[in-house]
Structures are given as C-alpha cells and as structure tokens.
DSSP file (Angstrom, degrees, kcal/mol; ACC not computed):
  #  RESIDUE AA STRUCTURE BP1 BP2  ACC     N-H-->O    O-->H-N    N-H-->O    O-->H-N    TCO  KAPPA ALPHA  PHI   PSI    X-CA   Y-CA   Z-CA
    1    1 A M              0   0    0      0, 0.0     2,-0.4     0, 0.0     0, 0.0   0.000 360.0 360.0 360.0 129.9   82.7  118.7   98.4
    2    2 A T        -     0   0    0      1,-0.1     0, 0.0     2,-0.1     0, 0.0  -0.842 360.0-161.6-102.8 140.9   85.9  120.7   98.2
    3    3 A L        +     0   0    0     -2,-0.4     2,-0.4     2,-0.0    -1,-0.1   0.652  64.4  98.4 -91.5 -17.8   89.1  119.2   97.0
    4    4 A F        -     0   0    0      1,-0.2     4,-0.1    87,-0.0    -2,-0.1  -0.580  44.9-179.2 -77.4 125.3   91.3  121.8   98.5
    5    5 A T  S    S+     0   0    0     -2,-0.4     2,-0.2   108,-0.2    -1,-0.2   0.497  71.4  27.5 -98.5  -7.0   92.8  120.8  101.8
    6    6 A S  S    S-     0   0    0      1,-0.1     2,-0.1     0, 0.0     5,-0.1  -0.749 115.6 -41.4-138.1-174.1   94.6  124.0  102.3
    7    7 A D    >   -     0   0    0     -2,-0.2     3,-2.0     1,-0.2     4,-0.3  -0.342  50.1-142.0 -55.0 120.7   94.3  127.7  101.3
    8    8 A S  G >  S+     0   0    0      1,-0.3     3,-1.2     2,-0.2    -1,-0.2   0.745  98.6  67.9 -62.5 -22.5   93.2  127.6   97.7
    9    9 A A  G 3  S+     0   0    0      1,-0.3    -1,-0.3     0, 0.0    -2,-0.1   0.781 100.0  50.7 -65.2 -24.7   95.5  130.6   97.0
   10   10 A A  G <  S+     0   0    0     -3,-2.0    -1,-0.3     2,-0.0    -2,-0.2   0.444  83.8 120.1 -91.2  -0.9   98.4  128.3   97.7
   11   11 A A  S <  S-     0   0    0     -3,-1.2    81,-0.1    -4,-0.3    -3,-0.0  -0.389  74.9-102.5 -66.0 138.9   97.2  125.6   95.3
   12   12 A P    >   -     0   0    0      0, 0.0     3,-1.6     0, 0.0    -1,-0.1  -0.282  31.7-113.3 -59.0 148.0   99.6  124.8   92.4
   13   13 A A  T 3> S+     0   0    0      1,-0.3     4,-0.7     2,-0.2    -2,-0.1   0.774 112.8  57.8 -56.6 -30.8   98.6  126.4   89.1
   14   14 A W  H 3> S+     0   0    0      1,-0.2     4,-2.3     2,-0.2    -1,-0.3   0.683  88.9  74.6 -77.5 -17.2   97.8  123.0   87.5
   15   15 A M  H <> S+     0   0    0     -3,-1.6     4,-3.0     2,-0.2     5,-0.2   0.915  93.5  49.2 -68.0 -42.9   95.2  121.9   90.0
   16   16 A P  H  > S+     0   0    0      0, 0.0     4,-1.9     0, 0.0    -1,-0.2   0.905 112.5  50.7 -60.7 -37.0   92.4  124.2   88.8
   17   17 A A  H  < S+     0   0    0     -4,-0.7     4,-0.5     2,-0.2    -2,-0.2   0.919 113.1  45.7 -63.2 -42.9   93.1  122.9   85.3
   18   18 A A  H >< S+     0   0    0     -4,-2.3     3,-1.7     1,-0.2     4,-0.2   0.949 112.4  49.0 -64.2 -49.8   92.9  119.3   86.5
   19   19 A I  H >< S+     0   0    0     -4,-3.0     3,-1.7     1,-0.3    -1,-0.2   0.816 101.6  63.9 -64.1 -31.2   89.8  119.8   88.6
   20   20 A A  T 3< S+     0   0    0     -4,-1.9    -1,-0.3     1,-0.3    -2,-0.2   0.699  97.9  58.4 -63.8 -18.0   88.0  121.5   85.7
   21   21 A E  T X  S+     0   0    0     -3,-1.7     3,-2.3    -4,-0.5   110,-0.3   0.448  75.5 137.9 -90.7  -1.5   88.3  118.2   83.8
   22   22 A R  T <   +     0   0    0     -3,-1.7   110,-0.2     1,-0.3     3,-0.1  -0.140  67.7  24.3 -48.2 133.5   86.4  116.2   86.5
   23   23 A G  T 3  S+     0   0    0    108,-2.8    -1,-0.3     1,-0.3     2,-0.2   0.252  78.8 138.9  94.0 -12.6   84.0  113.7   84.9
   24   24 A I    <   +     0   0    0     -3,-2.3   107,-2.4   107,-0.1    -1,-0.3  -0.510  36.3 179.7 -63.3 129.5   85.8  113.4   81.6
   25   25 A R  B     -A  130   0A   0    105,-0.2   105,-0.2    -2,-0.2    11,-0.2  -0.923  34.4 -89.8-139.6 159.7   85.5  109.6   80.9
   26   26 A R        -     0   0    0    103,-2.7     6,-0.1    -2,-0.3    25,-0.1  -0.417  45.7-129.6 -62.8 136.8   86.3  106.9   78.5
   27   27 A F        -     0   0    0      1,-0.2     3,-0.1     4,-0.1     6,-0.1  -0.453  32.0 -86.6 -85.0 163.0   83.6  106.3   75.9
   28   28 A P    >   -     0   0    0      0, 0.0     3,-2.2     0, 0.0    -1,-0.2  -0.180  62.2 -70.8 -64.2 162.3   82.1  102.9   75.2
   29   29 A V  T 3  S+     0   0    0      1,-0.3     3,-0.1     3,-0.0     0, 0.0  -0.270 125.4  33.5 -52.7 135.7   83.7  100.5   72.7
   30   30 A G  T 3  S+     0   0    0      1,-0.3     2,-0.3    -3,-0.1    -1,-0.3   0.240 111.4  74.6  97.0 -12.5   83.2  101.9   69.1
   31   31 A E    <   -     0   0    0     -3,-2.2     2,-0.4    -4,-0.1    -1,-0.3  -0.900  63.7-152.7-127.9 158.5   83.4  105.5   70.3
   32   32 A T        -     0   0    0     -2,-0.3    -6,-0.1    -3,-0.1     3,-0.0  -0.998  17.4-129.9-134.8 133.4   86.4  107.7   71.4
   33   33 A N    >>  -     0   0    0     -2,-0.4     4,-1.4     1,-0.2     3,-0.6  -0.722  16.1-154.1 -79.8 115.3   86.4  110.7   73.7
   34   34 A P  H 3> S+     0   0    0      0, 0.0     4,-1.7     0, 0.0    -1,-0.2   0.767  90.8  62.1 -64.4 -24.3   88.3  113.4   71.9
   35   35 A R  H 3> S+     0   0    0      2,-0.2     4,-1.8     1,-0.2     5,-0.1   0.902 103.2  48.7 -68.0 -39.1   89.4  115.1   75.1
   36   36 A I  H <> S+     0   0    0     -3,-0.6     4,-2.6     2,-0.2    -1,-0.2   0.851 106.4  57.0 -68.7 -33.3   91.3  111.9   76.2
   37   37 A V  H  X S+     0   0    0     -4,-1.4     4,-1.7     2,-0.2    10,-0.4   0.896 105.1  52.7 -60.4 -39.2   92.9  111.9   72.7
   38   38 A E  H  < S+     0   0    0     -4,-1.7     4,-0.4     2,-0.2    -2,-0.2   0.909 107.9  50.3 -61.7 -42.5   94.1  115.5   73.6
   39   39 A Y  H >< S+     0   0    0     -4,-1.8     3,-1.8     1,-0.2    -2,-0.2   0.947 109.9  50.3 -59.5 -47.2   95.6  114.2   76.8
   40   40 A N  H ><>S+     0   0    0     -4,-2.6     3,-2.1     1,-0.3     5,-0.8   0.810  97.4  68.8 -61.6 -30.2   97.4  111.4   74.9
   41   41 A D  T 3<5S+     0   0    0     -4,-1.7    -1,-0.3     1,-0.3    -2,-0.2   0.629  89.7  64.1 -66.3 -11.9   98.7  114.0   72.4
   42   42 A E  T < 5S+     0   0    0     -3,-1.8    -1,-0.3    -4,-0.4     2,-0.2   0.383 109.4  41.9 -87.7   3.3  100.9  115.3   75.3
   43   43 A T  T X 5S-     0   0    0     -3,-2.1     3,-0.8    -4,-0.1    30,-0.2  -0.633 109.1 -76.9-132.6-171.2  102.8  112.0   75.4
   44   44 A D  T 3 5S+     0   0    0     28,-0.7    -3,-0.1     1,-0.3    29,-0.1   0.267 114.6  80.9 -76.3  12.6  104.2  109.3   73.2
   45   45 A L  T > < +     0   0    0     -5,-0.8     3,-2.8    -6,-0.1    -1,-0.3   0.043  62.5 160.9-102.4  23.4  100.6  108.1   72.6
   46   46 A V  T <   +     0   0    0     -3,-0.8    -5,-0.1     1,-0.3     3,-0.1  -0.201  69.9  13.4 -49.4 127.3   99.9  110.8   70.0
   47   47 A G  T 3  S+     0   0    0    -10,-0.4    -1,-0.3     1,-0.3     2,-0.1   0.334  94.7 132.6  88.4  -6.8   96.9  109.7   68.0
   48   48 A Y    <   -     0   0    0     -3,-2.8    -1,-0.3   -11,-0.2    -8,-0.2  -0.434  50.8-127.1 -77.8 154.4   95.8  106.9   70.4
   49   49 A D    >   -     0   0    0     -2,-0.1     3,-0.5    -3,-0.1    -1,-0.1   0.015  33.2 -89.0 -84.9-164.1   92.2  106.6   71.5
   50   50 A D  T 3  S+     0   0    0      1,-0.2     4,-0.1   -19,-0.1   -24,-0.1   0.258 104.4  87.6 -94.2  12.4   90.8  106.4   75.0
   51   51 A K  T 3  S+     0   0    0      2,-0.1     2,-0.2   -25,-0.1    -1,-0.2   0.417  78.1  71.2 -93.5   2.6   91.0  102.6   75.3
   52   52 A I  S <  S-     0   0    0     -3,-0.5     2,-0.2     1,-0.1    -4,-0.0  -0.710 103.7 -73.8-112.4 166.3   94.6  102.6   76.6
   53   53 A S        +     0   0    0     -2,-0.2     4,-0.1     1,-0.1    -2,-0.1  -0.402  52.0 171.1 -62.3 127.0   95.9  103.6   80.0
   54   54 A W     >  +     0   0    0     -2,-0.2     4,-2.0    -4,-0.1     5,-0.1   0.155  39.3 109.8-128.8  19.0   95.9  107.4   80.1
   55   55 A C  H  > S+     0   0    0      1,-0.2     4,-1.7     2,-0.2    70,-0.4   0.925  87.3  43.6 -62.7 -43.8   96.7  108.4   83.7
   56   56 A S  H  > S+     0   0    0     18,-0.5     4,-2.6     1,-0.2    -1,-0.2   0.861 109.7  57.2 -70.3 -34.7  100.1  109.8   82.7
   57   57 A S  H  > S+     0   0    0     17,-0.2     4,-2.5     1,-0.2    -1,-0.2   0.912 106.0  50.9 -59.6 -42.2   98.7  111.5   79.6
   58   58 A F  H  X S+     0   0    0     -4,-2.0     4,-2.7     2,-0.2    -2,-0.2   0.928 110.4  47.7 -62.2 -46.1   96.3  113.4   81.9
   59   59 A I  H  X S+     0   0    0     -4,-1.7     4,-2.3     1,-0.2     5,-0.2   0.930 112.6  49.3 -62.5 -45.5   99.1  114.6   84.2
   60   60 A N  H  X S+     0   0    0     -4,-2.6     4,-2.5     1,-0.2    -1,-0.2   0.916 112.2  49.0 -58.3 -43.8  101.2  115.7   81.3
   61   61 A W  H  X S+     0   0    0     -4,-2.5     4,-2.0     2,-0.2    -2,-0.2   0.923 110.4  49.8 -63.6 -46.0   98.2  117.5   79.8
   62   62 A C  H  < S+     0   0    0     -4,-2.7     4,-0.5     1,-0.2    -1,-0.2   0.929 114.1  44.6 -60.7 -46.0   97.4  119.3   83.0
   63   63 A L  H ><>S+     0   0    0     -4,-2.3     5,-2.6     1,-0.2     3,-1.5   0.926 112.3  51.7 -65.1 -44.2  101.0  120.5   83.6
   64   64 A A  H ><5S+     0   0    0     -4,-2.5     3,-1.7     1,-0.3    -1,-0.2   0.835  98.3  67.2 -61.0 -32.0  101.4  121.5   79.9
   65   65 A S  T 3<5S+     0   0    0     -4,-2.0    -1,-0.3     1,-0.3    -2,-0.2   0.701 109.4  36.6 -64.8 -17.4   98.2  123.6   80.2
   66   66 A V  T < 5S-     0   0    0     -3,-1.5    -1,-0.3    -4,-0.5    -2,-0.2   0.137 125.6 -96.9-119.3  18.0  100.0  125.9   82.6
   67   67 A G  T < 5S+     0   0    0     -3,-1.7     2,-0.5     1,-0.3    -3,-0.2   0.665  79.4 133.6  81.7  17.4  103.4  125.8   81.0
   68   68 A V      < -     0   0    0     -5,-2.6     2,-0.4    -6,-0.1    -1,-0.3  -0.886  54.1-128.6-102.2 128.9  105.1  123.1   83.1
   69   69 A R        -     0   0    0     -2,-0.5     2,-0.0    -3,-0.1    -9,-0.0  -0.601  27.2-169.3 -78.8 129.9  106.9  120.4   81.2
   70   70 A G        -     0   0    0     -2,-0.4    13,-0.1   -10,-0.2    -1,-0.1   0.048  42.3 -80.7 -94.8-152.2  106.0  116.9   82.1
   71   71 A T        -     0   0    0      2,-0.2     3,-0.1   -15,-0.2   -28,-0.1   0.744  43.3-139.4 -86.8 -25.4  107.7  113.6   81.1
   72   72 A G        +     0   0    0      1,-0.3   -28,-0.7   -16,-0.2     2,-0.3   0.526  67.1 115.3  74.8   4.4  106.1  113.3   77.7
   73   73 A S        -     0   0    0    -30,-0.2    -1,-0.3     2,-0.1    -2,-0.2  -0.805  65.4-146.6-110.0 148.2  105.7  109.6   78.4
   74   74 A A  S    S+     0   0    0     -2,-0.3   -18,-0.5    -3,-0.1     2,-0.5   0.525  73.3 102.8 -85.2  -7.5  102.6  107.5   78.8
   75   75 A L    >   -     0   0    0      1,-0.2     3,-1.5   -19,-0.1     4,-0.3  -0.663  66.1-148.4 -81.5 124.4  104.3  105.4   81.5
   76   76 A A  G >  S+     0   0    0     -2,-0.5     3,-1.5     1,-0.3    -1,-0.2   0.879  96.9  57.2 -58.1 -39.9  103.2  106.2   85.0
   77   77 A R  G >  S+     0   0    0     28,-0.5     3,-1.7     1,-0.3     4,-0.3   0.601  83.6  82.6 -72.2  -9.1  106.6  105.3   86.4
   78   78 A S  G X  S+     0   0    0     -3,-1.5     3,-1.4     1,-0.3    -1,-0.3   0.776  80.3  69.0 -61.9 -23.2  108.4  107.8   84.1
   79   79 A W  G X  S+     0   0    0     -3,-1.5     3,-1.2    -4,-0.3    -1,-0.3   0.667  80.2  74.5 -70.8 -16.2  107.4  110.4   86.8
   80   80 A L  G <  S+     0   0    0     -3,-1.7    -1,-0.3     1,-0.2    -2,-0.2   0.719 101.2  43.3 -67.8 -19.2  109.9  108.8   89.2
   81   81 A D  G <  S+     0   0    0     -3,-1.4     2,-0.3    -4,-0.3    -1,-0.2   0.261  99.5  95.8-105.9   9.3  112.7  110.4   87.2
   82   82 A W  S <  S-     0   0    0     -3,-1.2    64,-0.2     2,-0.1   -11,-0.1  -0.754  86.9 -24.9-104.8 145.7  110.9  113.8   86.8
   83   83 A G  S    S-     0   0    0     -2,-0.3     2,-0.4    62,-0.1    62,-0.0  -0.172 102.1 -37.7  61.4-145.1  111.3  117.0   88.8
   84   84 A I  E     -B  146   0A   0     62,-3.0    62,-1.9     0, 0.0     2,-0.2  -0.908  57.5-113.9-119.0 147.2  112.5  116.7   92.4
   85   85 A A  E     -B  145   0A   0     -2,-0.4     2,-0.4    60,-0.2    60,-0.2  -0.565  26.1-146.8 -77.3 139.7  111.6  114.0   95.0
   86   86 A L  E     -B  144   0A   0     58,-2.6    58,-0.5    -2,-0.2     4,-0.0  -0.896   9.1-150.5-106.1 137.5  109.6  115.1   98.0
   87   87 A E  S    S+     0   0    0     -2,-0.4    -1,-0.1     1,-0.2    -2,-0.0   0.824  90.1  18.9 -74.2 -30.6  110.2  113.5  101.4
   88   88 A S  S    S-     0   0    0     -3,-0.1    -1,-0.2    56,-0.0    56,-0.0  -0.980  97.0 -96.9-136.6 151.2  106.6  114.1  102.3
   89   89 A P        -     0   0    0      0, 0.0     2,-0.4     0, 0.0    -2,-0.0  -0.257  29.8-160.9 -71.2 152.4  103.6  114.9  100.0
   90   90 A A    >   -     0   0    0     24,-0.0     3,-2.7     4,-0.0    22,-0.2  -0.966  39.8 -84.2-127.1 146.7  102.4  118.4   99.2
   91   91 A Y  T 3  S+     0   0    0     -2,-0.4    22,-0.2     1,-0.3     3,-0.1  -0.250 116.3  13.7 -51.3 126.8   98.9  119.2   97.8
   92   92 A G  T 3  S+     0   0    0     20,-3.0    -1,-0.3     1,-0.3    21,-0.1   0.366  91.1 137.4  87.9  -4.2   99.1  118.9   94.0
   93   93 A C    <   -     0   0    0     -3,-2.7    19,-2.9    19,-0.2     2,-0.6  -0.296  64.5 -99.1 -69.0 162.5  102.3  117.0   93.8
   94   94 A V  E     -CD 111 145A   0     51,-2.3    51,-2.8    17,-0.2     2,-0.5  -0.740  37.0-158.6 -85.2 122.3  102.6  114.1   91.5
   95   95 A A  E     -CD 110 144A   0     15,-3.3    15,-1.8    -2,-0.6     2,-0.5  -0.896   1.3-157.4-104.2 128.3  102.2  110.8   93.3
   96   96 A V  E     -CD 109 143A   0     47,-2.9    46,-3.6    -2,-0.5    47,-1.4  -0.914  13.5-170.2-109.4 127.9  103.5  107.7   91.6
   97   97 A L  E     -CD 108 141A   0     11,-3.3    11,-1.6    -2,-0.5    44,-0.2  -0.815  20.8-121.1-117.5 154.5  102.1  104.3   92.6
   98   98 A T  E     -C  107   0A   0     42,-2.9     2,-0.4    -2,-0.3     9,-0.2  -0.598  22.5-156.5 -84.1 154.4  102.9  100.7   92.0
   99   99 A R        -     0   0    0      7,-1.0     2,-2.1     2,-0.4     7,-0.2  -0.991  65.0 -25.3-135.2 128.3  100.4   98.5   90.3
  100  100 A D  S    S+     0   0    0     -2,-0.4    -2,-0.1     3,-0.0     7,-0.0  -0.485 133.4  22.2  74.2 -73.9  100.4   94.7   90.7
  101  101 A D    >   -     0   0    0     -2,-2.1     3,-2.0     1,-0.1    -2,-0.4  -0.990  67.0-140.2-132.0 125.8  104.1   94.2   91.6
  102  102 A P  T 3  S+     0   0    0      0, 0.0    -1,-0.1     0, 0.0    -2,-0.0   0.773 107.0  51.1 -57.0 -25.8  106.5   96.9   93.0
  103  103 A A  T 3  S+     0   0    0     -3,-0.0    -3,-0.0    -5,-0.0    -5,-0.0   0.543  94.1  98.7 -86.7  -7.6  109.3   95.6   90.8
  104  104 A S  S <  S-     0   0    0     -3,-2.0    -5,-0.1    -5,-0.1    -4,-0.0  -0.205  81.5-122.7 -74.9 166.9  107.1   95.7   87.6
  105  105 A W  S    S+     0   0    0     -7,-0.1   -28,-0.5     2,-0.0    -1,-0.1   0.611  83.2 103.5 -80.5 -14.3  107.0   98.5   85.1
  106  106 A K        +     0   0    0     -7,-0.2    -7,-1.0    -5,-0.2     2,-0.3  -0.368  44.1 134.4 -73.8 147.6  103.3   99.0   85.7
  107  107 A G  E     -C   98   0A   0     -9,-0.2     2,-0.3    -2,-0.1    -9,-0.2  -0.926  40.9-121.3-165.3-169.4  102.1  101.9   87.8
  108  108 A H  E     -C   97   0A   0    -11,-1.6   -11,-3.3    -2,-0.3     2,-0.3  -0.975  18.2-161.0-148.0 153.7   99.6  104.7   88.2
  109  109 A V  E     +C   96   0A   0     -2,-0.3     2,-0.3   -13,-0.2    16,-0.3  -0.997  19.6 145.0-141.5 143.3  100.0  108.4   88.6
  110  110 A G  E     -C   95   0A   0    -15,-1.8   -15,-3.3    -2,-0.3     2,-0.5  -0.960  50.2 -80.6-161.8 174.7   97.8  111.2   90.0
  111  111 A F  E     -CE  94 123A   0     12,-3.0    12,-2.7    -2,-0.3   -17,-0.2  -0.763  48.5-118.0 -89.5 130.3   97.9  114.5   91.8
  112  112 A Y  E     + E   0 122A   0    -19,-2.9   -20,-3.0    -2,-0.5    10,-0.2  -0.449  38.2 165.9 -69.1 132.7   98.1  114.1   95.6
  113  113 A L  E     -     0   0A   0      8,-2.7     2,-0.3     1,-0.5  -108,-0.2   0.741  59.8 -51.1-108.1 -51.9   95.1  115.5   97.6
  114  114 A R  E     - E   0 121A   0      7,-1.1     7,-3.2   -24,-0.1    -1,-0.5  -0.957  48.0-142.6-172.5 176.0   95.5  114.1  101.1
  115  115 A H  E     - E   0 120A   0     -2,-0.3     5,-0.2     5,-0.2     2,-0.2  -0.983   5.7-166.0-151.6 163.1   96.1  110.8  103.0
  116  116 A D        -     0   0    0      3,-2.6    22,-0.0    -2,-0.3    -2,-0.0  -0.646  55.3 -70.9-131.7-166.4   95.1  109.0  106.1
  117  117 A A  S    S+     0   0    0     -2,-0.2     3,-0.1     1,-0.2    21,-0.1   0.821 129.9  23.1 -62.5 -31.9   96.6  105.9  107.8
  118  118 A E  S    S+     0   0    0      1,-0.1    20,-2.5    20,-0.1    21,-0.3   0.743 120.0  43.4-105.8 -28.8   95.3  103.5  105.1
  119  119 A S  E     - F   0 137A   0     18,-0.3    -3,-2.6    19,-0.1     2,-0.4  -0.890  51.6-151.4-130.9 150.2   94.7  105.5  102.0
  120  120 A V  E     -EF 115 136A   0     16,-2.7    16,-2.3    -2,-0.3     2,-0.6  -0.973  25.3-142.6-111.9 133.8   96.2  108.2   99.7
  121  121 A Y  E     -EF 114 135A   0     -7,-3.2    -8,-2.7    -2,-0.4    -7,-1.1  -0.869  22.3-176.1-104.5 121.5   93.7  110.2   97.8
  122  122 A L  E     -EF 112 134A   0     12,-2.7    12,-2.3    -2,-0.6     2,-0.5  -0.855  22.5-147.3-117.5 149.9   94.6  111.2   94.3
  123  123 A F  E     +EF 111 133A   0    -12,-2.7   -12,-3.0    -2,-0.3     2,-0.3  -0.981  49.5 117.7-110.5 123.6   92.9  113.3   91.7
  124  124 A G  E     - F   0 132A   0      8,-2.2     8,-2.1    -2,-0.5     3,-0.4  -0.968  58.0 -77.7-168.2-179.4   93.7  112.0   88.2
  125  125 A G  E    S+     0   0A   0    -70,-0.4   -16,-0.2    -2,-0.3     6,-0.2  -0.595 100.1  27.4 -95.3 158.1   92.8  110.5   84.9
  126  126 A N  E    S+     0   0A   0      1,-0.2     2,-0.7    -2,-0.2    -1,-0.2   0.851  75.4 144.6  57.9  38.7   91.9  106.9   84.2
  127  127 A Q  E >  S- F   0 130A   0      3,-2.5     3,-0.7    -3,-0.4    -1,-0.2  -0.916  91.1 -17.7-105.7 104.4   90.6  106.4   87.7
  128  128 A L  T 3  S-     0   0    0     -2,-0.7    -1,-0.2     1,-0.2     3,-0.1   0.890 129.8 -57.5  56.1  42.8   87.7  104.0   87.2
  129  129 A D  T 3  S+     0   0    0      1,-0.2  -103,-2.7    -3,-0.1     2,-0.3   0.606 123.4  71.3  69.0  16.8   87.8  105.1   83.6
  130  130 A E  E <  S-AF  25 127A   0     -3,-0.7    -3,-2.5  -105,-0.2     2,-0.6  -0.944  90.5 -89.1-149.7 172.1   87.4  108.8   84.3
  131  131 A V  E    S+     0   0A   0   -107,-2.4  -108,-2.8  -110,-0.3     2,-0.3  -0.794  75.6 112.3 -84.2 118.9   88.9  112.0   85.8
  132  132 A R  E     - F   0 124A   0     -8,-2.1    -8,-2.2    -2,-0.6     2,-0.3  -0.969  69.3 -78.2-169.9 174.7   88.0  111.9   89.4
  133  133 A E  E     + F   0 123A   0     -2,-0.3     2,-0.3   -10,-0.2   -10,-0.2  -0.742  49.5 170.8 -88.2 142.5   89.3  111.6   93.0
  134  134 A L  E     - F   0 122A   0    -12,-2.3   -12,-2.7    -2,-0.3     2,-0.3  -0.987  28.9-124.7-154.2 146.4   90.0  108.0   94.2
  135  135 A A  E     - F   0 121A   0     -2,-0.3   -14,-0.2   -14,-0.2   -20,-0.1  -0.712  25.8-177.0 -92.7 142.2   91.6  106.4   97.2
  136  136 A Y  E     - F   0 120A   0    -16,-2.3   -16,-2.7    -2,-0.3     2,-0.1  -0.932  41.3 -83.8-131.4 155.5   94.6  104.0   96.9
  137  137 A P  E >   - F   0 119A   0      0, 0.0     3,-2.1     0, 0.0   -18,-0.3  -0.394  35.1-134.5 -60.3 133.0   96.4  102.0   99.5
  138  138 A V  G >  S+     0   0    0    -20,-2.5     3,-1.3     1,-0.3   -19,-0.1   0.800 103.4  63.2 -61.8 -28.1   99.1  104.2  101.1
  139  139 A D  G 3  S+     0   0    0    -21,-0.3    -1,-0.3     1,-0.2   -20,-0.1   0.492  89.1  69.9 -77.9   0.4  101.6  101.4  100.8
  140  140 A S  G <  S+     0   0    0     -3,-2.1   -42,-2.9   -43,-0.1     2,-0.3   0.497  72.5 112.7 -89.8  -3.8  101.4  101.5   97.0
  141  141 A V  E <   + D   0  97A   0     -3,-1.3   -44,-0.3   -44,-0.2     3,-0.1  -0.547  38.4 177.3 -74.2 126.6  103.1  104.9   96.9
  142  142 A L  E     -     0   0A   0    -46,-3.6     2,-0.3     1,-0.4   -45,-0.2   0.713  63.2 -33.7 -95.2 -28.9  106.5  104.8   95.2
  143  143 A G  E     - D   0  96A   0    -47,-1.4   -47,-2.9     2,-0.0     2,-0.4  -0.961  45.1-121.4 178.6 163.3  107.2  108.5   95.4
  144  144 A Y  E     -BD  86  95A   0    -58,-0.5   -58,-2.6    -2,-0.3     2,-0.3  -0.978  31.6-168.0-121.0 135.6  106.1  112.1   95.4
  145  145 A R  E     -BD  85  94A   0    -51,-2.8   -51,-2.3    -2,-0.4   -60,-0.2  -0.899  10.8-168.1-128.9 153.3  107.5  114.5   92.8
  146  146 A W  E     -B   84   0A   0    -62,-1.9   -62,-3.0    -2,-0.3   -53,-0.1  -0.992  35.8 -99.0-137.4 141.7  107.4  118.2   92.2
  147  147 A P    >   -     0   0    0      0, 0.0     3,-1.0     0, 0.0   -77,-0.1  -0.329  23.8-134.5 -62.9 143.8  108.5  120.2   89.1
  148  148 A K  T 3  S+     0   0    0      1,-0.2   -66,-0.0     2,-0.2     0, 0.0   0.823 103.6  56.6 -64.0 -31.4  111.9  121.7   89.3
  149  149 A S  T 3         0   0    0      1,-0.2    -1,-0.2     0, 0.0   -81,-0.0   0.518 360.0 360.0 -82.8  -5.0  110.6  125.0   88.0
  150  150 A S    <         0   0    0     -3,-1.0    -1,-0.2  -138,-0.0    -2,-0.2   0.435 360.0 360.0-106.3 360.0  108.0  125.6   90.7
C-alpha cells in the first residue's frame, strides 16, 4: 500500500519522517514507549509518558525533524493558529479535527493524505494508540494548515 497520492518528489519533507514512524505505539500500563516520550519532548509535555494524548506531539516532532517549527503545544487545536490556512487540503498539510463537540477545546491533528465524500484520511500519532493511517468523518475537519516557511 502506498500513502503517496501524488508524485512522491512533491511530497513535503516531513512526510517521509512521519511515515518512517509507522507502527510506533503506546506500550501497556506499567511500560512507556521512549519514542513517544521523544515526541512529547517537542511540546509542553516534556517528560510525560505515552499514556496521554500525543497526536500534536507527533506532528511537532515530525516537523522539527526537518527544521520546521511547530506549535510547541500538546493541544491539537493549537494548530488552528499555526502557519497559513488552506482553502482546500494539500498532501501532507496539517488537518485539525474536532472531537466530541465543535465548540470544545478537544481535537485531533494529523497529516492529510486524501479524502472522499464521507472520510478524510490522516497519517498521524495516537490514532488507535499508534502511528498509522486512519479515516475520520469529513465533517469533523476544522481546518487545514501549512507552514509559513514552506
């Protein structure tokens, strides 16, 4: 299965870094995955284990790995104030989703892969407790963002 929906030469620099992390997952209670601790160290969750929400930590880590500054925040919705807003998604852009209630502070964040009429497909961390591709309802998207420097 290929994740690239377009010419891989046009893929954003952070996507190969993200995809290389596929399969990194939360460890069982009593153990901690040190790689997820590394992701958290790119946010205000420095020193936290893998038992807390780490989707934003993963995005921050992937971007930092190629020299792009993220939000530094563990809150998924912090990405709504980052970079520039896109009117339509582009492969590898940051997709910000609502979780539970659109007015809530809760959310989810991942890298956009593609979409169809019902679902948006994201590659990200803390998706069923691991780094993987996962589909979300298209109506849960709050916005698509792109770094100002790219």
